[in-house]
C-alpha positions in Angstrom: 5.7 -8.1 23.4 9.3 -6.7 23.7 10.4 -10.1 22.1 8.0 -9.5 19.1 9.2 -5.6 18.8 12.7 -6.7 19.0 12.6 -9.3 16.2 10.4 -6.9 14.0 13.0 -4.4 14.5 15.6 -6.8 13.6 13.9 -7.5 10.3 13.3 -4.0 9.4 17.1 -3.3 10.0 18.0 -6.4 7.6 15.5 -5.1 4.9 16.8 -1.6 5.2 20.4 -2.6 5.0 19.7 -4.9 1.9 17.7 -2.3 -0.1 19.9 0.6 1.0 23.3 -1.1 -0.1 21.5 -2.1 -3.4 20.3 1.4 -4.0 19.2 2.3 -7.5 15.9 0.6 -8.5 15.7 -1.8 -5.7 15.5 0.9 -3.1 13.4 3.3 -5.2 10.7 0.4 -5.8 11.1 -0.6 -1.9 10.4 3.0 -0.8 7.5 3.3 -3.3 5.8 0.4 -1.8 6.5 1.9 1.7 5.0 5.1 0.7 2.1 3.6 -0.7 1.2 1.4 2.3 1.7 4.5 4.3 -0.6 6.7 2.5 -3.2 4.0 2.7 -2.8 4.0 6.6 -3.0 7.7 6.7 -6.0 7.7 4.2 -7.9 5.4 6.3 -7.0 7.6 9.7 -8.2 10.7 7.7 -11.3 9.2 6.4 -10.1 9.8 2.6 -10.6 6.0 2.5 -13.9 4.6 3.8 -14.9 1.4 1.9 -12.8 0.0 -0.7 -10.6 2.0 -3.1 -12.0 5.6 -4.3 -11.1 7.8 -7.3 -9.4 10.4 -4.8 -7.4 7.5 -3.2 -6.3 5.8 -6.5 -5.3 9.3 -8.3 -3.2 9.7 -5.0 -1.3 6.7 -5.5 -1.0 7.7 -9.2 0.5 11.1 -8.3 3.1 9.2 -5.9 4.3 6.7 -8.5 4.6 9.4 -11.2 6.9 11.3 -8.7 9.2 8.5 -8.2 9.4 7.6 -11.7 10.5 11.3 -12.2 13.3 10.8 -9.9 14.8 8.1 -12.0 16.9 10.3 -14.5 20.0 11.5 -12.6 20.0 14.9 -11.4 16.3 15.0 -12.0 14.9 18.6 -11.9 11.2 16.9 -12.6 9.8 15.6 -9.3 8.1 19.0 -8.6 6.3 18.5 -11.7 4.8 15.3 -10.3 3.7 16.9 -7.1 2.0 19.7 -9.3 0.4 17.1 -11.7 -0.8 15.1 -8.4 -2.7 18.2 -7.4 -4.1 18.7 -10.7 -5.2 15.2 -10.7 -6.7 15.5 -7.3 -8.5 18.6 -8.2 -10.0 17.0 -11.2 -11.6 14.2 -9.0 -12.9 16.8 -6.7 -14.6 18.9 -9.5 -15.9 16.0 -11.7 -16.9 13.9 -8.7 -18.4 16.6 -7.0 -20.0 16.2 -4.3 -18.7 12.9 -3.6 -15.9 14.2 -1.8 -15.6 17.3 1.1 -12.8 19.7 0.8 -11.2 18.3 3.9 -10.7 14.9 2.2 -9.1 16.7 -0.9 -6.6 18.5 1.5 -5.8 15.1 3.4 -5.3 13.6 0.1 -2.8 16.1 -1.2 -0.8 16.3 2.5 -0.4 12.3 2.0 1.3 12.8 -1.2 3.7 15.1 0.4 3.9 13.9 3.9 4.6 10.3 2.8 5.4 9.9 -0.7 7.7 13.3 -1.1 9.4 13.1 2.3 10.2 9.3 1.9 11.6 9.7 -1.3 14.6 11.8 0.2 15.8 8.5 1.5 16.7 7.6 -2.3 17.8 11.2 -3.2 20.4 11.1 -0.3 21.4 7.6 -1.2 22.0 8.9 -5.0 24.4 11.8 -3.7 28.0 11.6 -3.8 29.0 9.5 -1.0 25.2 8.7 -0.2 25.9 5.0 0.5 27.2 6.6 4.0 25.3 9.7 4.2 21.9 7.9 4.2 22.6 6.2 7.0 22.4 9.1 8.9 19.0 9.3 8.5 18.0 6.4 10.4 21.0 6.8 12.8 19.7 10.0 14.4 15.9 8.9 13.9 16.2 5.6 15.7 19.1 6.7 17.5 17.4 9.5 19.4 14.4 7.4 19.7 16.3 4.9 21.7 18.5 7.2 23.5 15.6 9.4 24.4 13.5 6.5 25.7 16.6 5.1 27.9 17.7 8.5 29.5 13.9 9.4 30.0 13.3 6.1 32.1 16.4 6.7 34.2 16.1 10.5 35.0 13.0 12.0 33.1 10.9 14.2 35.1 9.8 17.0 33.2 7.1 16.6 30.6 8.0 17.8 27.3 4.6 17.6 25.7 2.3 16.5 28.7 -1.0 16.6 26.9 0.3 15.1 23.5 2.8 12.5 24.7 2.7 12.3 28.7 5.7 9.9 28.7 8.3 12.3 26.8 10.5 14.3 28.9 12.9 17.1 28.8 15.8 15.1 30.1 15.0 12.4 27.6 14.9 14.7 24.6 18.5 16.2 25.6 19.7 12.6 26.0 18.4 11.7 22.7 20.0 14.6 21.0 23.3 14.1 22.6 23.2 10.4 21.8 22.4 11.0 18.3 25.2 13.4 18.0 27.8 10.9 19.9 26.7 8.0 17.3 27.2 10.4 14.2 30.7 11.0 15.7 31.3 7.5 16.0 29.9 6.5 12.9 32.2 9.3 11.1 35.2 7.7 12.9 34.6 4.1 11.3 33.8 5.7 8.0 36.3 8.3 7.9 33.8 11.0 7.3 34.1 14.4 8.9 33.2 13.9 12.5 32.1 17.5 13.2 30.0 17.5 10.0 28.2 14.0 11.1 28.0 15.2 14.4 25.9 18.7 13.6 24.0 16.7 10.9 22.8 13.9 13.5 22.2 16.7 16.1 19.9 18.7 13.9 18.2 15.5 12.7 17.6 14.1 16.1 15.7 17.6 16.9 13.5 17.4 13.6 13.0 13.7 14.4 11.2 14.4 17.7 9.0 17.1 15.8 7.9 14.3 13.6 7.1 11.7 16.2 5.2 14.1 18.0 3.2 15.3 14.8 2.3 11.7 13.9 1.1 11.3 17.4 -1.0 14.7 17.2 -2.7 13.3 14.2 -3.5 9.8 15.8 -4.9 11.7 18.7 -6.9 13.9 16.7 -8.3 10.8 15.0 -8.9 8.8 18.0 -6.9 5.8 17.2 -3.9 4.4 18.9 -1.8 2.9 15.8 -1.9 3.6 12.1 -1.9 0.0 11.2 -0.9 -3.6 12.3 1.9 -4.5 9.4 4.9 -4.4 11.7 4.3 -6.7 15.0 5.2 -4.4 17.9 5.2 -1.6 16.2 2.1 -0.9 14.4 1.8 0.4 10.9 4.5 1.9 8.6 3.7 5.5 9.8 4.2 4.3 13.3 7.7 3.0 12.6 8.7 5.7 10.1 7.1 8.8 11.5 10.5 10.4 12.7 12.4 9.3 9.4 9.9 11.0 7.5 10.9 14.2 8.8 14.7 13.6 9.0 15.1 12.3 5.3 14.7 15.3 3.6 16.6 17.4 6.6 19.6 14.9 6.1 19.6 15.4 2.1 19.9 18.9 2.5 22.5 19.1 5.3 24.4 16.4 3.3 24.2 18.5 0.0 25.5 21.8 2.0 27.9 20.5 4.7 29.4 17.3 3.0 28.7 16.9 -0.9 
């Protein structure tokens, strides 16, 4: 299992490295595909999708596609219009297909658009900032770096449970170690990229805190829905949402922190 998980992780890093370095349409198209797969996993868990593709699921995908297309113009001010259009489309399905869908499914469908599609789009938006070729890696550095450091510290000295009901294996000591490790990684990264050590350290520290919320939020949804993993796409890791749960939360946070503290 460890070997499979390690190999899958290496492949993920390589794909991320190639697509993020390419940027532009390559990164946008990759994130769109990742978002659509992640939404499908969430919709399956939230019972938006039952048997085959339904109208509600299809218009949700169309809404995310529109949002991503509206990101293409430089300094685009239109993505919010895509979010509103998505809501209108979903409500049209709700009204004209009534009573095919319940209110809970409608809310879950819109939640999926924002939680997966919109949040992940901030990876692309961060990459397109001035200096974004460096800033964008902070998203993964604080998310996956915090996760790795928290695991190591938790295994070594973890005693006090952070969320005993939701995630019994996570400890307060591990969380502190994860944040400290992310800050250290940010400072080291700044040294090699000639960035601001203080700024990168702050960004990674805040991002690490938010990443833990994202991780626990994804776990809470799985527990509520009685599932272990969102999918089986990534061997040893589960689905897209299992691997990107913390990245989903950190992406917009890193974007705005980069905008305010660096750009």
